[in-house]
C-alpha positions as CSV (number, residue, x, y, z in Angstrom):
1,M,70.1,-7.8,-21.5
2,T,69.2,-4.5,-23.5
3,V,65.5,-3.4,-23.7
4,T,64.4,-1.5,-26.7
5,L,61.2,0.0,-26.1
6,D,58.9,0.7,-29.1
7,H,57.6,4.4,-29.3
8,R,56.0,3.9,-32.5
9,P,51.7,5.2,-32.6
10,R,49.5,2.5,-31.4
11,L,46.8,1.8,-34.0
12,L,43.4,-0.2,-33.7
13,L,42.4,-2.1,-37.0
14,V,38.6,-3.2,-36.7
15,D,36.7,-5.2,-39.3
16,D,34.8,-8.5,-39.1
17,E,36.8,-9.9,-42.6
18,P,40.5,-10.8,-41.6
19,T,41.2,-10.0,-45.3
20,N,40.7,-7.1,-44.5
21,L,42.8,-6.7,-41.5
22,Q,45.6,-8.5,-43.4
23,V,45.7,-5.4,-45.9
24,L,45.9,-2.8,-43.5
25,R,48.6,-4.7,-41.6
26,Q,50.5,-4.8,-44.7
27,V,50.2,-1.3,-45.3
28,L,51.0,-0.3,-42.2
29,Q,52.8,-2.2,-39.8
30,Q,56.3,-0.7,-40.7
31,E,55.3,2.3,-39.2
32,Y,52.8,1.5,-36.6
33,R,52.1,-0.8,-33.5
34,L,48.9,-2.7,-34.5
35,Q,46.2,-4.2,-32.6
36,F,43.3,-6.1,-34.1
37,A,39.8,-6.5,-33.4
38,T,37.0,-8.2,-35.6
39,D,34.1,-7.0,-34.0
40,G,33.1,-3.8,-32.0
41,Q,32.6,-5.1,-29.0
42,R,36.1,-6.4,-28.7
43,A,37.4,-3.1,-30.6
44,L,36.0,-1.2,-26.9
45,E,37.4,-3.8,-24.9
46,L,41.6,-2.9,-26.4
47,A,41.0,0.7,-26.5
48,R,40.3,0.5,-22.7
49,E,43.1,-1.5,-22.1
50,H,45.7,0.1,-24.2
51,T,44.1,3.3,-25.3
52,P,45.3,4.0,-29.1
53,D,46.8,7.0,-31.0
54,L,43.9,6.4,-33.6
55,I,41.3,3.7,-34.6
56,L,41.0,2.6,-38.2
57,L,36.9,1.4,-38.0
58,D,35.0,-0.7,-40.5
59,V,31.4,0.3,-40.8
60,M,29.2,-2.8,-41.7
61,M,29.8,-5.3,-38.5
62,P,27.7,-8.1,-37.1
63,G,25.9,-7.1,-33.8
64,M,27.7,-3.4,-32.9
65,D,28.1,-1.7,-36.2
66,G,31.2,1.0,-36.6
67,Y,28.8,3.6,-36.1
68,A,27.8,2.6,-32.6
69,V,31.2,1.5,-31.6
70,C,32.6,5.2,-32.8
71,R,29.9,6.7,-30.6
72,A,30.5,4.6,-27.6
73,L,34.3,6.1,-28.0
74,K,33.5,9.2,-28.0
75,A,31.0,8.9,-24.7
76,E,34.2,7.9,-22.8
77,A,36.8,10.0,-21.3
78,Q,39.6,8.2,-22.0
79,T,39.1,7.4,-25.8
80,A,36.8,10.7,-26.8
81,A,39.8,11.9,-27.9
82,V,41.3,8.8,-30.1
83,P,40.2,9.7,-34.0
84,V,38.8,7.5,-35.9
85,I,38.6,7.0,-39.1
86,F,36.1,4.9,-40.8
87,V,37.7,2.0,-43.9
88,T,34.4,1.3,-45.9
89,A,32.4,0.0,-48.6
90,L,29.7,2.3,-48.4
91,N,30.4,5.3,-50.3
92,D,27.0,7.0,-50.4
93,V,27.2,10.6,-49.0
94,A,24.8,9.7,-46.3
95,D,27.0,7.3,-45.1
96,E,29.9,9.8,-44.9
97,V,27.4,12.6,-43.0
98,E,26.4,9.9,-40.6
99,G,30.2,8.7,-39.9
100,F,30.9,12.2,-39.5
101,A,28.2,12.8,-37.1
102,A,29.1,9.6,-34.9
103,G,32.2,11.7,-34.4
104,C,35.0,10.3,-37.0
105,V,37.5,12.5,-38.1
106,D,38.1,11.1,-41.5
107,Y,36.2,8.4,-44.1
108,L,37.8,6.0,-46.5
109,T,36.3,3.6,-48.8
110,K,37.4,0.5,-50.2
111,P,39.0,-1.3,-51.9
112,I,41.7,1.4,-50.2
113,S,44.9,2.9,-51.4
114,A,47.9,2.4,-49.6
115,P,49.6,6.2,-50.6
116,V,46.3,7.7,-49.2
117,V,45.6,5.2,-46.2
118,R,49.5,6.0,-45.1
119,A,48.9,10.2,-45.6
120,R,45.6,10.5,-43.7
121,V,47.1,8.3,-41.1
122,R,49.9,10.2,-40.4
123,T,47.8,14.2,-40.9
124,H,45.6,13.0,-38.4
125,L,48.4,11.9,-36.0
126,S,50.0,15.0,-36.7
127,L,47.2,16.8,-35.9
128,V,46.9,15.4,-32.3
129,R,50.4,16.0,-31.7
130,L,49.5,19.7,-32.3
131,D,46.5,19.4,-30.0
132,E,49.0,18.1,-27.3
133,L,51.5,20.5,-28.0
134,R,49.2,23.5,-27.2
135,E,47.6,21.7,-24.6
136,T,51.3,21.5,-23.3
137,R,52.2,25.2,-23.7
138,L,49.2,25.9,-22.2
139,K,49.6,24.0,-19.0
140,I,53.2,25.7,-19.0
141,V,51.4,29.0,-19.1
142,Q,49.1,28.6,-16.5
143,R,51.8,27.2,-14.2
144,L,54.1,30.2,-14.3
145,G,51.2,32.3,-13.6
146,R,50.9,29.9,-10.3
147,A,54.6,30.1,-9.7
148,A,53.7,34.0,-9.5
149,E,51.5,33.3,-6.8
150,Y,54.0,31.9,-4.6
151,K,55.9,35.0,-4.2
152,D,52.9,37.6,-3.7
153,N,50.3,37.6,-1.2
154,E,47.6,37.0,-4.0
155,T,45.6,33.2,-3.9
156,G,45.4,31.4,-6.9
157,M,41.5,32.0,-6.8
158,H,42.5,35.9,-7.5
159,V,44.2,34.8,-11.0
160,I,41.2,32.5,-11.9
161,R,38.6,35.1,-11.2
162,M,40.4,37.8,-12.7
163,S,41.1,35.8,-16.3
164,H,37.3,35.5,-16.1
165,F,36.9,39.2,-15.6
166,S,38.7,39.7,-18.1
167,R,37.0,37.1,-20.8
168,C,33.1,38.9,-20.1
169,L,34.9,42.3,-20.5
170,A,36.7,41.5,-23.7
171,L,33.3,39.7,-24.7
172,A,31.3,42.8,-23.5
173,A,34.0,44.7,-26.1
174,G,32.7,42.8,-28.8
175,C,36.1,40.9,-29.0
176,A,36.1,37.7,-31.4
177,P,35.1,34.5,-28.9
178,D,38.6,33.0,-30.1
179,W,41.1,35.9,-29.0
180,T,38.8,36.2,-25.4
181,D,39.9,32.5,-24.8
182,D,43.4,33.5,-25.3
183,L,42.8,35.9,-23.3
184,L,41.3,34.1,-20.1
185,N,44.4,31.9,-20.7
186,A,47.0,34.7,-20.8
187,A,45.7,36.9,-18.1
188,P,47.1,34.5,-15.3
189,M,50.6,35.6,-16.3
190,H,49.8,39.2,-15.9
191,D,52.4,39.3,-12.9
192,V,54.8,36.2,-13.7
193,G,57.6,39.4,-13.3
194,K,57.2,39.4,-9.7
195,I,59.2,36.0,-9.9
196,G,62.2,38.3,-10.3
197,I,61.7,41.0,-7.6
198,P,63.3,41.0,-3.7
199,D,60.7,39.1,-1.3
200,A,61.8,41.9,1.4
201,I,60.3,44.1,-1.5
202,L,57.4,42.2,-2.7
203,Q,56.2,41.0,0.9
204,K,57.0,44.3,2.7
205,P,54.0,45.0,5.4
206,G,54.7,49.1,4.7
207,K,54.9,51.4,2.2
208,L,57.7,51.2,0.0
209,T,60.4,53.1,-0.2
210,P,61.0,55.6,-3.4
211,E,63.8,53.1,-4.2
212,E,62.0,49.8,-3.6
213,W,59.3,51.5,-5.6
214,V,62.0,51.6,-8.5
215,V,62.6,47.8,-8.1
216,M,59.0,46.9,-8.2
217,R,58.0,49.0,-11.3
218,R,60.5,46.6,-12.8
219,H,58.1,43.6,-12.7
220,P,56.2,44.4,-15.9
221,E,59.8,44.2,-18.1
222,I,61.0,41.1,-16.2
223,G,57.9,39.3,-16.8
224,A,58.2,40.3,-20.6
225,E,61.6,39.0,-20.5
226,I,60.4,35.3,-18.6
227,I,57.7,35.0,-21.1
228,G,60.1,36.0,-24.1
229,E,58.8,36.4,-27.8
230,D,56.9,33.3,-29.4
231,P,54.7,32.8,-32.3
232,S,52.0,31.5,-29.7
233,R,48.8,33.5,-29.8
234,V,47.9,33.0,-25.9
235,L,52.2,33.6,-25.5
236,R,52.3,37.1,-27.4
237,L,48.8,37.8,-25.1
238,A,50.5,37.0,-22.2
239,R,53.8,38.9,-22.7
240,S,51.8,42.2,-23.7
241,V,49.6,41.3,-20.6
242,A,52.5,41.4,-18.4
243,L,54.3,44.1,-20.0
244,Y,51.5,46.4,-20.2
245,H,48.7,46.0,-17.4
246,H,50.3,48.6,-15.4
247,E,50.3,51.8,-17.7
248,K,47.4,54.1,-17.1
249,F,45.2,55.8,-19.4
250,N,46.2,59.3,-18.5
251,G,49.9,58.2,-19.3
252,Q,50.6,58.6,-15.7
253,G,51.3,54.6,-15.3
254,Y,54.5,52.5,-15.9
255,P,57.0,51.0,-17.4
256,Y,56.6,53.4,-20.7
257,G,54.1,55.9,-19.8
258,L,51.7,55.3,-22.4
259,V,48.7,57.1,-23.0
260,G,45.0,56.1,-24.3
261,E,44.7,53.8,-27.1
262,A,48.4,53.1,-27.2
263,I,47.9,51.0,-24.5
264,P,47.1,47.5,-26.3
265,L,43.7,46.3,-25.5
266,E,44.7,43.1,-23.6
267,A,46.3,45.3,-21.4
268,R,43.6,47.9,-20.5
269,I,41.1,44.9,-20.0
270,V,43.5,43.0,-17.8
271,A,44.0,46.4,-15.9
272,I,40.5,46.6,-14.5
273,A,39.8,43.2,-13.8
274,D,42.7,43.0,-12.0
275,V,42.2,46.0,-9.7
276,F,38.5,45.2,-9.2
277,D,39.5,41.7,-8.0
278,A,42.4,42.9,-5.7
279,L,40.1,45.8,-4.0
280,T,37.4,43.1,-3.2
281,S,39.5,40.1,-2.0
282,V,41.1,40.2,1.5
283,R,45.0,41.1,1.5
284,P,47.0,40.5,5.1
285,Y,47.3,44.5,5.0
286,K,43.5,45.5,4.3
287,K,40.1,44.0,4.2
288,A,37.8,43.2,1.5
289,W,36.0,46.2,-0.1
290,T,32.4,45.5,-1.4
291,A,31.9,45.3,-5.2
292,Q,29.8,47.8,-5.2
293,D,32.5,50.1,-3.6
294,A,35.3,48.7,-5.9
295,M,33.2,49.6,-8.8
296,A,32.7,53.2,-7.7
297,L,36.5,53.4,-7.8
298,I,36.9,51.9,-11.0
299,E,34.3,54.8,-12.3
300,S,36.1,57.2,-10.7
301,E,38.9,56.7,-12.6
302,A,37.6,56.3,-16.0
303,G,40.0,58.3,-18.3
304,Q,42.1,58.5,-15.8
305,H,43.9,55.3,-14.9
306,F,41.1,53.0,-16.7
307,D,39.7,52.9,-20.6
308,P,36.8,54.8,-20.4
309,Q,34.8,52.9,-22.5
310,L,35.7,49.9,-21.1
311,V,35.0,51.0,-17.4
312,A,31.2,51.6,-19.0
313,L,30.9,48.0,-20.3
314,F,32.2,46.8,-17.1
315,V,29.8,48.7,-14.8
316,G,27.1,46.5,-16.8
317,L,28.5,43.2,-16.2
318,M,27.9,43.7,-12.4
319,D,25.9,40.3,-12.5
320,E,28.5,38.4,-14.3
321,L,31.2,39.3,-12.0
322,L,29.6,38.4,-8.9
323,A,28.5,35.1,-9.9
324,I,32.6,34.8,-11.0
325,S,33.6,35.8,-7.5
326,Q,31.1,33.4,-5.6
327,R,31.7,30.3,-7.9
328,W,36.1,30.6,-7.4
329,A,35.9,32.3,-3.7
330,D,38.7,32.1,-1.6
C-alpha cells in the first residue's frame, strides 16, 4: 500500500460564520491543507495541536474576539511566529491599527477578493520560508564555527566571547546595528580554515618549525575556500573575517601583507577581539592573562598589529568586555 503524504502548507481558518469559512474553503482548498474553527478558544486549541503555517482570522466573534486570539497566539512560543491575516468586515483605519498592534501581518476586508486572498497568503508564506532559510543558513555558519573548535585548543565560549567583543567594538566604531549583528554571527567562522590543518601541527605542544608555520599560515585561505562566495551578508563577512583576520596594520601580517585600512574593517575588529580573548583565556600551553595586562599589550600594538583608532575605542569598552567574559566564562 502506498501512502501519499500531503506536504501542502497548513492554514487555520477562523470565523464564527460557517458561510464565510465555506467561501475561504473554496478559494484555498486546492493549494493548502485547511483546518476550521468557529470561535477563538477552539482556534487556540487547534493552533497548539497542529501548528499552522498561517492563520486567517475574523475579528468580530462572540466571546474571544480576533484581536484577543492574535495576542494569545503571539504570547506563546509555539505559535508566536505564525503569521496572522485578519479577514473582517471592519474597514476603519483604527481597526487596522489595532490589528497590527495585536501582531497581525496583514488585514483584509470583506467581502473578500479570491485573487487577493491567494496572493496575500502566498506572499506571507514566502516570507516565512525566507525567514526559515536565513535561520538555517545562520545555524550552518554557527556549526561550521564549532567544527573548527574540535580541531583546536579553543572552547566554544571563546568564539562566543570574541564575537560579542567584536560586536561591541563595531558599535563603538559607529557601524550600523544590522551590520554589527551580522558581524556577531560571522565572527565565529574566523578560524574555520584550521579544519584543513594537520593535527600534528595544529595541536603541537611546542613551537612550530618554519616549515610548519608555512602550513599553519594557510588556514585563512583555507577558511575562505570553505566558506566560498555567497550573496549572503553574513557569509560574505565570514569569508572576509576568515581570510584577513591575521593581517596586521603595519603590513607584517598574512596571507597578503595588507597595510592599514586596506584590511577590511570587519577583520581589523575581529583581530583585536580574538587576541584579547585568547590572552585572557586559559590554554594548555599558558595561563590566562589579566584583562588589564591583555589590554596593555593591545595598546602597545596600536599602529603595529592593530588599527590604532579601533584600539582607542576598545580600551574604553573594558567594563562591557569584563561583563561579557563573566557571562560566557569557560
